[in-house]
HTML snippet that shows the backbone in 3Dmol.js (N, CA, C, O; Angstrom):
<script src="https://3Dmol.org/build/3Dmol-min.js"></script>
<div id="view" style="width:600px;height:400px;position:relative"></div>
<script>
const pdb = `
ATOM      1  N   MET A   1     -12.824  -0.189  -1.261  1.00  0.00           N
ATOM      2  CA  MET A   1     -14.038  -0.154  -2.059  1.00  0.00           C
ATOM      3  C   MET A   1     -13.649  -0.109  -3.535  1.00  0.00           C
ATOM      4  O   MET A   1     -12.755   0.649  -3.912  1.00  0.00           O
ATOM      5  N   PRO A   2     -14.302  -0.903  -4.367  1.00  0.00           N
ATOM      6  CA  PRO A   2     -13.985  -0.872  -5.796  1.00  0.00           C
ATOM      7  C   PRO A   2     -14.170   0.531  -6.367  1.00  0.00           C
ATOM      8  O   PRO A   2     -15.183   1.188  -6.127  1.00  0.00           O
ATOM      9  N   GLY A   3     -13.183   0.971  -7.120  1.00  0.00           N
ATOM     10  CA  GLY A   3     -13.255   2.285  -7.743  1.00  0.00           C
ATOM     11  C   GLY A   3     -12.900   3.434  -6.820  1.00  0.00           C
ATOM     12  O   GLY A   3     -12.767   4.570  -7.276  1.00  0.00           O
ATOM     13  N   TYR A   4     -12.743   3.163  -5.528  1.00  0.00           N
ATOM     14  CA  TYR A   4     -12.430   4.222  -4.562  1.00  0.00           C
ATOM     15  C   TYR A   4     -11.157   3.929  -3.796  1.00  0.00           C
ATOM     16  O   TYR A   4     -10.340   4.824  -3.581  1.00  0.00           O
ATOM     17  N   GLY A   5     -10.978   2.685  -3.381  1.00  0.00           N
ATOM     18  CA  GLY A   5      -9.818   2.309  -2.587  1.00  0.00           C
ATOM     19  C   GLY A   5     -10.179   2.117  -1.126  1.00  0.00           C
ATOM     20  O   GLY A   5     -11.350   1.981  -0.771  1.00  0.00           O
ATOM     21  N   ALA A   6      -9.154   2.108  -0.286  1.00  0.00           N
ATOM     22  CA  ALA A   6      -9.354   1.862   1.143  1.00  0.00           C
ATOM     23  C   ALA A   6     -10.143   3.000   1.781  1.00  0.00           C
ATOM     24  O   ALA A   6      -9.917   4.173   1.486  1.00  0.00           O
ATOM     25  N   LEU A   7     -11.067   2.635   2.655  1.00  0.00           N
ATOM     26  CA  LEU A   7     -11.812   3.648   3.411  1.00  0.00           C
ATOM     27  C   LEU A   7     -10.992   4.135   4.598  1.00  0.00           C
ATOM     28  O   LEU A   7     -10.966   5.326   4.908  1.00  0.00           O
ATOM     29  N   VAL A   8     -10.327   3.200   5.252  1.00  0.00           N
ATOM     30  CA  VAL A   8      -9.459   3.516   6.387  1.00  0.00           C
ATOM     31  C   VAL A   8      -8.253   2.584   6.341  1.00  0.00           C
ATOM     32  O   VAL A   8      -8.269   1.579   5.631  1.00  0.00           O
ATOM     33  N   THR A   9      -7.214   2.916   7.092  1.00  0.00           N
ATOM     34  CA  THR A   9      -6.073   2.019   7.245  1.00  0.00           C
ATOM     35  C   THR A   9      -5.839   1.831   8.732  1.00  0.00           C
ATOM     36  O   THR A   9      -6.222   2.680   9.537  1.00  0.00           O
ATOM     37  N   ASN A  10      -5.221   0.736   9.094  1.00  0.00           N
ATOM     38  CA  ASN A  10      -4.927   0.506  10.513  1.00  0.00           C
ATOM     39  C   ASN A  10      -3.447   0.762  10.796  1.00  0.00           C
ATOM     40  O   ASN A  10      -2.843   0.117  11.653  1.00  0.00           O
ATOM     41  N   CYS A  11      -2.873   1.720  10.056  1.00  0.00           N
ATOM     42  CA  CYS A  11      -1.464   2.077  10.227  1.00  0.00           C
ATOM     43  C   CYS A  11      -1.295   3.554   9.898  1.00  0.00           C
ATOM     44  O   CYS A  11      -2.277   4.259   9.666  1.00  0.00           O
ATOM     45  N   ASP A  12      -0.067   4.015   9.878  1.00  0.00           N
ATOM     46  CA  ASP A  12       0.190   5.428   9.606  1.00  0.00           C
ATOM     47  C   ASP A  12       0.262   5.766   8.122  1.00  0.00           C
ATOM     48  O   ASP A  12       0.509   6.920   7.772  1.00  0.00           O
ATOM     49  N   LEU A  13       0.054   4.795   7.247  1.00  0.00           N
ATOM     50  CA  LEU A  13       0.042   5.085   5.810  1.00  0.00           C
ATOM     51  C   LEU A  13      -1.216   5.841   5.446  1.00  0.00           C
ATOM     52  O   LEU A  13      -2.288   5.588   5.994  1.00  0.00           O
ATOM     53  N   ASP A  14      -1.078   6.779   4.510  1.00  0.00           N
ATOM     54  CA  ASP A  14      -2.301   7.429   4.034  1.00  0.00           C
ATOM     55  C   ASP A  14      -3.038   6.457   3.117  1.00  0.00           C
ATOM     56  O   ASP A  14      -2.438   5.519   2.591  1.00  0.00           O
ATOM     57  N   ARG A  15      -4.316   6.676   2.930  1.00  0.00           N
ATOM     58  CA  ARG A  15      -5.164   5.746   2.178  1.00  0.00           C
ATOM     59  C   ARG A  15      -4.662   5.501   0.760  1.00  0.00           C
ATOM     60  O   ARG A  15      -4.850   4.406   0.230  1.00  0.00           O
ATOM     61  N   ARG A  16      -4.031   6.484   0.134  1.00  0.00           N
ATOM     62  CA  ARG A  16      -3.573   6.337  -1.248  1.00  0.00           C
ATOM     63  C   ARG A  16      -2.462   5.315  -1.375  1.00  0.00           C
ATOM     64  O   ARG A  16      -2.260   4.765  -2.457  1.00  0.00           O
ATOM     65  N   ARG A  17      -1.739   5.046  -0.302  1.00  0.00           N
ATOM     66  CA  ARG A  17      -0.649   4.071  -0.341  1.00  0.00           C
ATOM     67  C   ARG A  17      -1.026   2.753   0.331  1.00  0.00           C
ATOM     68  O   ARG A  17      -0.148   1.943   0.632  1.00  0.00           O
ATOM     69  N   ALA A  18      -2.301   2.528   0.568  1.00  0.00           N
ATOM     70  CA  ALA A  18      -2.750   1.346   1.294  1.00  0.00           C
ATOM     71  C   ALA A  18      -2.757   0.084   0.436  1.00  0.00           C
ATOM     72  O   ALA A  18      -3.035  -1.001   0.948  1.00  0.00           O
ATOM     73  N   ARG A  19      -2.460   0.200  -0.847  1.00  0.00           N
ATOM     74  CA  ARG A  19      -2.423  -0.977  -1.718  1.00  0.00           C
ATOM     75  C   ARG A  19      -1.611  -0.661  -2.966  1.00  0.00           C
ATOM     76  O   ARG A  19      -1.729   0.421  -3.541  1.00  0.00           O
ATOM     77  N   GLY A  20      -0.789  -1.614  -3.374  1.00  0.00           N
ATOM     78  CA  GLY A  20      -0.026  -1.450  -4.602  1.00  0.00           C
ATOM     79  C   GLY A  20       1.405  -0.996  -4.361  1.00  0.00           C
ATOM     80  O   GLY A  20       1.901  -1.035  -3.235  1.00  0.00           O
ATOM     81  N   LEU A  21       2.057  -0.565  -5.427  1.00  0.00           N
ATOM     82  CA  LEU A  21       3.456  -0.173  -5.399  1.00  0.00           C
ATOM     83  C   LEU A  21       3.562   1.344  -5.439  1.00  0.00           C
ATOM     84  O   LEU A  21       2.925   1.995  -6.268  1.00  0.00           O
ATOM     85  N   SER A  22       4.358   1.901  -4.552  1.00  0.00           N
ATOM     86  CA  SER A  22       4.594   3.348  -4.539  1.00  0.00           C
ATOM     87  C   SER A  22       5.968   3.607  -3.949  1.00  0.00           C
ATOM     88  O   SER A  22       6.656   2.672  -3.539  1.00  0.00           O
ATOM     89  N   ARG A  23       6.369   4.856  -3.905  1.00  0.00           N
ATOM     90  CA  ARG A  23       7.628   5.254  -3.289  1.00  0.00           C
ATOM     91  C   ARG A  23       7.304   5.902  -1.956  1.00  0.00           C
ATOM     92  O   ARG A  23       6.265   6.547  -1.811  1.00  0.00           O
ATOM     93  N   TRP A  24       8.207   5.733  -0.962  1.00  0.00           N
ATOM     94  CA  TRP A  24       7.997   6.321   0.354  1.00  0.00           C
ATOM     95  C   TRP A  24       9.271   6.993   0.819  1.00  0.00           C
ATOM     96  O   TRP A  24      10.370   6.475   0.626  1.00  0.00           O
ATOM     97  N   TRP A  25       9.112   8.150   1.434  1.00  0.00           N
ATOM     98  CA  TRP A  25      10.198   8.879   2.068  1.00  0.00           C
ATOM     99  C   TRP A  25       9.587   9.720   3.173  1.00  0.00           C
ATOM    100  O   TRP A  25       8.381   9.965   3.153  1.00  0.00           O
ATOM    101  N   PRO A  26      10.375  10.168   4.131  1.00  0.00           N
ATOM    102  CA  PRO A  26       9.813  11.006   5.201  1.00  0.00           C
ATOM    103  C   PRO A  26       9.088  12.208   4.587  1.00  0.00           C
ATOM    104  O   PRO A  26       9.658  12.942   3.779  1.00  0.00           O
ATOM    105  N   GLY A  27       7.851  12.394   4.973  1.00  0.00           N
ATOM    106  CA  GLY A  27       7.038  13.469   4.414  1.00  0.00           C
ATOM    107  C   GLY A  27       6.239  13.063   3.201  1.00  0.00           C
ATOM    108  O   GLY A  27       5.508  13.885   2.648  1.00  0.00           O
ATOM    109  N   ALA A  28       6.355  11.804   2.763  1.00  0.00           N
ATOM    110  CA  ALA A  28       5.652  11.352   1.561  1.00  0.00           C
ATOM    111  C   ALA A  28       4.138  11.391   1.725  1.00  0.00           C
ATOM    112  O   ALA A  28       3.418  11.506   0.733  1.00  0.00           O
ATOM    113  N   GLY A  29       3.643  11.299   2.950  1.00  0.00           N
ATOM    114  CA  GLY A  29       2.206  11.307   3.176  1.00  0.00           C
ATOM    115  C   GLY A  29       1.544  12.642   2.899  1.00  0.00           C
ATOM    116  O   GLY A  29       0.317  12.732   2.881  1.00  0.00           O
ATOM    117  N   THR A  30       2.340  13.683   2.683  1.00  0.00           N
ATOM    118  CA  THR A  30       1.771  15.004   2.439  1.00  0.00           C
ATOM    119  C   THR A  30       1.686  15.343   0.957  1.00  0.00           C
ATOM    120  O   THR A  30       1.173  16.401   0.595  1.00  0.00           O
ATOM    121  N   VAL A  31       2.187  14.451   0.086  1.00  0.00           N
ATOM    122  CA  VAL A  31       2.155  14.693  -1.360  1.00  0.00           C
ATOM    123  C   VAL A  31       1.483  13.520  -2.067  1.00  0.00           C
ATOM    124  O   VAL A  31       1.255  12.473  -1.460  1.00  0.00           O
ATOM    125  N   SER A  32       1.173  13.689  -3.323  1.00  0.00           N
ATOM    126  CA  SER A  32       0.543  12.636  -4.114  1.00  0.00           C
ATOM    127  C   SER A  32       1.485  11.446  -4.276  1.00  0.00           C
ATOM    128  O   SER A  32       2.692  11.638  -4.423  1.00  0.00           O
ATOM    129  N   PRO A  33       0.955  10.211  -4.253  1.00  0.00           N
ATOM    130  CA  PRO A  33       1.798   9.038  -4.489  1.00  0.00           C
ATOM    131  C   PRO A  33       2.453   9.067  -5.870  1.00  0.00           C
ATOM    132  O   PRO A  33       3.449   8.376  -6.085  1.00  0.00           O
ATOM    133  N   ARG A  34       1.930   9.832  -6.787  1.00  0.00           N
ATOM    134  CA  ARG A  34       2.488   9.925  -8.136  1.00  0.00           C
ATOM    135  C   ARG A  34       3.528  11.045  -8.252  1.00  0.00           C
ATOM    136  O   ARG A  34       4.117  11.228  -9.318  1.00  0.00           O
ATOM    137  N   ALA A  35       3.758  11.788  -7.177  1.00  0.00           N
ATOM    138  CA  ALA A  35       4.745  12.873  -7.206  1.00  0.00           C
ATOM    139  C   ALA A  35       6.143  12.310  -7.412  1.00  0.00           C
ATOM    140  O   ALA A  35       6.423  11.170  -7.042  1.00  0.00           O
ATOM    141  N   ALA A  36       7.010  13.109  -8.000  1.00  0.00           N
ATOM    142  CA  ALA A  36       8.391  12.677  -8.212  1.00  0.00           C
ATOM    143  C   ALA A  36       9.047  12.417  -6.868  1.00  0.00           C
ATOM    144  O   ALA A  36       9.050  13.279  -5.989  1.00  0.00           O
ATOM    145  N   ALA A  37       9.603  11.223  -6.715  1.00  0.00           N
ATOM    146  CA  ALA A  37      10.226  10.829  -5.448  1.00  0.00           C
ATOM    147  C   ALA A  37      11.702  11.195  -5.459  1.00  0.00           C
ATOM    148  O   ALA A  37      12.332  11.197  -6.516  1.00  0.00           O
ATOM    149  N   PRO A  38      12.261  11.504  -4.290  1.00  0.00           N
ATOM    150  CA  PRO A  38      13.709  11.720  -4.219  1.00  0.00           C
ATOM    151  C   PRO A  38      14.449  10.453  -4.638  1.00  0.00           C
ATOM    152  O   PRO A  38      13.897   9.354  -4.578  1.00  0.00           O
ATOM    153  N   ARG A  39      15.675  10.610  -5.053  1.00  0.00           N
ATOM    154  CA  ARG A  39      16.476   9.476  -5.539  1.00  0.00           C
ATOM    155  C   ARG A  39      16.627   8.376  -4.493  1.00  0.00           C
ATOM    156  O   ARG A  39      16.675   7.196  -4.840  1.00  0.00           O
ATOM    157  N   ASP A  40      16.701   8.750  -3.215  1.00  0.00           N
ATOM    158  CA  ASP A  40      16.906   7.756  -2.157  1.00  0.00           C
ATOM    159  C   ASP A  40      15.598   7.250  -1.535  1.00  0.00           C
ATOM    160  O   ASP A  40      15.626   6.589  -0.497  1.00  0.00           O
ATOM    161  N   ALA A  41      14.468   7.551  -2.150  1.00  0.00           N
ATOM    162  CA  ALA A  41      13.178   7.090  -1.625  1.00  0.00           C
ATOM    163  C   ALA A  41      13.091   5.565  -1.703  1.00  0.00           C
ATOM    164  O   ALA A  41      13.596   4.950  -2.643  1.00  0.00           O
ATOM    165  N   ALA A  42      12.458   4.978  -0.722  1.00  0.00           N
ATOM    166  CA  ALA A  42      12.295   3.519  -0.686  1.00  0.00           C
ATOM    167  C   ALA A  42      11.071   3.105  -1.498  1.00  0.00           C
ATOM    168  O   ALA A  42      10.102   3.856  -1.614  1.00  0.00           O
ATOM    169  N   TRP A  43      11.132   1.905  -2.053  1.00  0.00           N
ATOM    170  CA  TRP A  43       9.958   1.325  -2.707  1.00  0.00           C
ATOM    171  C   TRP A  43       9.083   0.708  -1.625  1.00  0.00           C
ATOM    172  O   TRP A  43       9.589   0.118  -0.670  1.00  0.00           O
ATOM    173  N   LEU A  44       7.791   0.845  -1.774  1.00  0.00           N
ATOM    174  CA  LEU A  44       6.833   0.309  -0.813  1.00  0.00           C
ATOM    175  C   LEU A  44       5.783  -0.492  -1.568  1.00  0.00           C
ATOM    176  O   LEU A  44       5.154   0.023  -2.492  1.00  0.00           O
ATOM    177  N   HIS A  45       5.594  -1.739  -1.183  1.00  0.00           N
ATOM    178  CA  HIS A  45       4.534  -2.558  -1.784  1.00  0.00           C
ATOM    179  C   HIS A  45       3.621  -3.047  -0.675  1.00  0.00           C
ATOM    180  O   HIS A  45       4.079  -3.638   0.303  1.00  0.00           O
ATOM    181  N   VAL A  46       2.335  -2.799  -0.829  1.00  0.00           N
ATOM    182  CA  VAL A  46       1.336  -3.226   0.152  1.00  0.00           C
ATOM    183  C   VAL A  46       0.284  -4.045  -0.590  1.00  0.00           C
ATOM    184  O   VAL A  46      -0.272  -3.588  -1.589  1.00  0.00           O
ATOM    185  N   SER A  47       0.013  -5.255  -0.101  1.00  0.00           N
ATOM    186  CA  SER A  47      -1.027  -6.074  -0.728  1.00  0.00           C
ATOM    187  C   SER A  47      -2.283  -6.044   0.135  1.00  0.00           C
ATOM    188  O   SER A  47      -2.245  -5.651   1.301  1.00  0.00           O
ATOM    189  N   ALA A  48      -3.381  -6.459  -0.453  1.00  0.00           N
ATOM    190  CA  ALA A  48      -4.654  -6.504   0.272  1.00  0.00           C
ATOM    191  C   ALA A  48      -4.667  -7.608   1.319  1.00  0.00           C
ATOM    192  O   ALA A  48      -5.507  -7.601   2.219  1.00  0.00           O
ATOM    193  N   GLY A  49      -3.743  -8.556   1.208  1.00  0.00           N
ATOM    194  CA  GLY A  49      -3.642  -9.618   2.204  1.00  0.00           C
ATOM    195  C   GLY A  49      -4.644 -10.732   2.015  1.00  0.00           C
ATOM    196  O   GLY A  49      -5.439 -10.735   1.075  1.00  0.00           O
ATOM    197  N   LEU A  50      -4.585 -11.684   2.941  1.00  0.00           N
ATOM    198  CA  LEU A  50      -5.428 -12.877   2.844  1.00  0.00           C
ATOM    199  C   LEU A  50      -6.456 -12.996   3.948  1.00  0.00           C
ATOM    200  O   LEU A  50      -7.478 -13.659   3.769  1.00  0.00           O
ATOM    201  N   GLY A  51      -6.213 -12.378   5.069  1.00  0.00           N
ATOM    202  CA  GLY A  51      -7.072 -12.593   6.230  1.00  0.00           C
ATOM    203  C   GLY A  51      -7.985 -11.428   6.557  1.00  0.00           C
ATOM    204  O   GLY A  51      -8.324 -10.603   5.708  1.00  0.00           O
ATOM    205  N   THR A  52      -8.366 -11.395   7.814  1.00  0.00           N
ATOM    206  CA  THR A  52      -9.243 -10.339   8.314  1.00  0.00           C
ATOM    207  C   THR A  52      -8.629  -9.737   9.572  1.00  0.00           C
ATOM    208  O   THR A  52      -7.588 -10.194  10.044  1.00  0.00           O
ATOM    209  N   SER A  53      -9.258  -8.746  10.093  1.00  0.00           N
ATOM    210  CA  SER A  53      -8.814  -8.075  11.307  1.00  0.00           C
ATOM    211  C   SER A  53      -9.623  -8.575  12.492  1.00  0.00           C
ATOM    212  O   SER A  53     -10.787  -8.937  12.322  1.00  0.00           O
ATOM    213  N   PRO A  54      -9.043  -8.606  13.687  1.00  0.00           N
ATOM    214  CA  PRO A  54      -9.834  -8.990  14.856  1.00  0.00           C
ATOM    215  C   PRO A  54     -10.997  -8.027  15.110  1.00  0.00           C
ATOM    216  O   PRO A  54     -11.994  -8.395  15.730  1.00  0.00           O
ATOM    217  N   TYR A  55     -10.858  -6.807  14.630  1.00  0.00           N
ATOM    218  CA  TYR A  55     -11.905  -5.798  14.848  1.00  0.00           C
ATOM    219  C   TYR A  55     -13.028  -5.894  13.830  1.00  0.00           C
ATOM    220  O   TYR A  55     -14.174  -5.565  14.134  1.00  0.00           O
ATOM    221  N   THR A  56     -12.706  -6.343  12.624  1.00  0.00           N
ATOM    222  CA  THR A  56     -13.719  -6.553  11.588  1.00  0.00           C
ATOM    223  C   THR A  56     -13.445  -7.905  10.931  1.00  0.00           C
ATOM    224  O   THR A  56     -12.726  -7.969   9.934  1.00  0.00           O
ATOM    225  N   PRO A  57     -14.007  -8.984  11.474  1.00  0.00           N
ATOM    226  CA  PRO A  57     -13.676 -10.328  10.998  1.00  0.00           C
ATOM    227  C   PRO A  57     -14.368 -10.741   9.692  1.00  0.00           C
ATOM    228  O   PRO A  57     -14.701 -11.913   9.515  1.00  0.00           O
ATOM    229  N   VAL A  58     -14.585  -9.795   8.784  1.00  0.00           N
ATOM    230  CA  VAL A  58     -15.148 -10.094   7.474  1.00  0.00           C
ATOM    231  C   VAL A  58     -14.381  -9.300   6.420  1.00  0.00           C
ATOM    232  O   VAL A  58     -13.767  -8.279   6.730  1.00  0.00           O
ATOM    233  N   ARG A  59     -14.417  -9.766   5.191  1.00  0.00           N
ATOM    234  CA  ARG A  59     -13.859  -9.015   4.067  1.00  0.00           C
ATOM    235  C   ARG A  59     -15.032  -8.512   3.253  1.00  0.00           C
ATOM    236  O   ARG A  59     -15.933  -9.283   2.922  1.00  0.00           O
ATOM    237  N   PHE A  60     -15.034  -7.238   2.929  1.00  0.00           N
ATOM    238  CA  PHE A  60     -16.124  -6.650   2.149  1.00  0.00           C
ATOM    239  C   PHE A  60     -15.532  -5.931   0.945  1.00  0.00           C
ATOM    240  O   PHE A  60     -14.736  -5.005   1.099  1.00  0.00           O
ATOM    241  N   ALA A  61     -15.918  -6.352  -0.244  1.00  0.00           N
ATOM    242  CA  ALA A  61     -15.481  -5.730  -1.498  1.00  0.00           C
ATOM    243  C   ALA A  61     -13.960  -5.681  -1.624  1.00  0.00           C
ATOM    244  O   ALA A  61     -13.415  -4.740  -2.201  1.00  0.00           O
ATOM    245  N   CYS A  62     -13.273  -6.691  -1.085  1.00  0.00           N
ATOM    246  CA  CYS A  62     -11.817  -6.748  -1.155  1.00  0.00           C
ATOM    247  C   CYS A  62     -11.404  -8.209  -1.259  1.00  0.00           C
ATOM    248  O   CYS A  62     -11.365  -8.926  -0.259  1.00  0.00           O
ATOM    249  N   ARG A  63     -11.099  -8.638  -2.467  1.00  0.00           N
ATOM    250  CA  ARG A  63     -10.716 -10.033  -2.666  1.00  0.00           C
ATOM    251  C   ARG A  63      -9.388 -10.324  -1.986  1.00  0.00           C
ATOM    252  O   ARG A  63      -8.523  -9.450  -1.947  1.00  0.00           O
ATOM    253  N   PRO A  64      -9.200 -11.528  -1.448  1.00  0.00           N
ATOM    254  CA  PRO A  64      -7.904 -11.898  -0.878  1.00  0.00           C
ATOM    255  C   PRO A  64      -6.808 -11.799  -1.937  1.00  0.00           C
ATOM    256  O   PRO A  64      -7.048 -12.050  -3.118  1.00  0.00           O
ATOM    257  N   GLU A  65      -5.616 -11.435  -1.504  1.00  0.00           N
ATOM    258  CA  GLU A  65      -4.530 -11.220  -2.457  1.00  0.00           C
ATOM    259  C   GLU A  65      -3.200 -11.634  -1.836  1.00  0.00           C
ATOM    260  O   GLU A  65      -2.887 -11.257  -0.707  1.00  0.00           O
ATOM    261  N   ALA A  66      -2.432 -12.405  -2.575  1.00  0.00           N
ATOM    262  CA  ALA A  66      -1.056 -12.743  -2.189  1.00  0.00           C
ATOM    263  C   ALA A  66      -0.148 -12.267  -3.321  1.00  0.00           C
ATOM    264  O   ALA A  66      -0.512 -12.360  -4.494  1.00  0.00           O
ATOM    265  N   THR A  67       1.016 -11.765  -2.974  1.00  0.00           N
ATOM    266  CA  THR A  67       1.925 -11.199  -3.958  1.00  0.00           C
ATOM    267  C   THR A  67       3.272 -11.897  -3.888  1.00  0.00           C
ATOM    268  O   THR A  67       3.787 -12.150  -2.799  1.00  0.00           O
ATOM    269  N   LEU A  68       3.836 -12.204  -5.027  1.00  0.00           N
ATOM    270  CA  LEU A  68       5.176 -12.759  -5.112  1.00  0.00           C
ATOM    271  C   LEU A  68       6.080 -11.673  -5.687  1.00  0.00           C
ATOM    272  O   LEU A  68       5.913 -11.256  -6.833  1.00  0.00           O
ATOM    273  N   LEU A  69       7.035 -11.223  -4.885  1.00  0.00           N
ATOM    274  CA  LEU A  69       7.989 -10.206  -5.332  1.00  0.00           C
ATOM    275  C   LEU A  69       9.329 -10.861  -5.596  1.00  0.00           C
ATOM    276  O   LEU A  69       9.811 -11.647  -4.780  1.00  0.00           O
ATOM    277  N   THR A  70       9.929 -10.548  -6.721  1.00  0.00           N
ATOM    278  CA  THR A  70      11.260 -11.030  -7.044  1.00  0.00           C
ATOM    279  C   THR A  70      12.199  -9.835  -6.974  1.00  0.00           C
ATOM    280  O   THR A  70      12.079  -8.899  -7.764  1.00  0.00           O
ATOM    281  N   LEU A  71      13.133  -9.867  -6.029  1.00  0.00           N
ATOM    282  CA  LEU A  71      14.076  -8.777  -5.845  1.00  0.00           C
ATOM    283  C   LEU A  71      15.379  -9.120  -6.541  1.00  0.00           C
ATOM    284  O   LEU A  71      15.886 -10.235  -6.418  1.00  0.00           O
ATOM    285  N   ARG A  72      15.917  -8.158  -7.270  1.00  0.00           N
ATOM    286  CA  ARG A  72      17.168  -8.362  -7.987  1.00  0.00           C
ATOM    287  C   ARG A  72      18.117  -7.214  -7.681  1.00  0.00           C
ATOM    288  O   ARG A  72      17.701  -6.065  -7.529  1.00  0.00           O
ATOM    289  N   ALA A  73      19.400  -7.546  -7.595  1.00  0.00           N
ATOM    290  CA  ALA A  73      20.408  -6.511  -7.365  1.00  0.00           C
ATOM    291  C   ALA A  73      20.563  -5.655  -8.620  1.00  0.00           C
ATOM    292  O   ALA A  73      20.401  -6.137  -9.741  1.00  0.00           O
ATOM    293  N   ARG A  74      20.878  -4.382  -8.411  1.00  0.00           N
ATOM    294  CA  ARG A  74      21.164  -3.522  -9.562  1.00  0.00           C
ATOM    295  C   ARG A  74      22.473  -3.945 -10.202  1.00  0.00           C
ATOM    296  O   ARG A  74      23.371  -4.452  -9.529  1.00  0.00           O
ATOM    297  N   ASP A  75      22.574  -3.736 -11.497  1.00  0.00           N
ATOM    298  CA  ASP A  75      23.828  -4.040 -12.214  1.00  0.00           C
ATOM    299  C   ASP A  75      24.823  -2.939 -12.016  1.00  0.00           C
ATOM    300  O   ASP A  75      25.935  -3.010 -12.539  1.00  0.00           O
TER     301      ASP A  75
END
`;
const viewer = $3Dmol.createViewer("view");
viewer.addModel(pdb, "pdb");
viewer.setStyle({}, {cartoon: {color: "spectrum"}});
viewer.zoomTo();
viewer.render();
</script>
C-alpha cells in the first residue's frame, strides 16, 4: 500500500523487508531493518516483481517493477 508498504508477505520475511535493499542475518526479523547489522550480514534486495500470485491474480496499488543489480568484487 502506498505510504504503508506490504500488507502481507508470502514468505518468512517480515513486512519491513518485503521491498527494497536491507541487511539480513539470523534473527534479523526481530529488529528494525535500519538497525546496525553484523559485519557478516548478507545484503538482501527484494523487488515488487512483475506478475501476480495464483491466489490473488491482480495487482493493487503496486506498480510492476524490475531491478537491474550490478555486482562488483571488493577491492
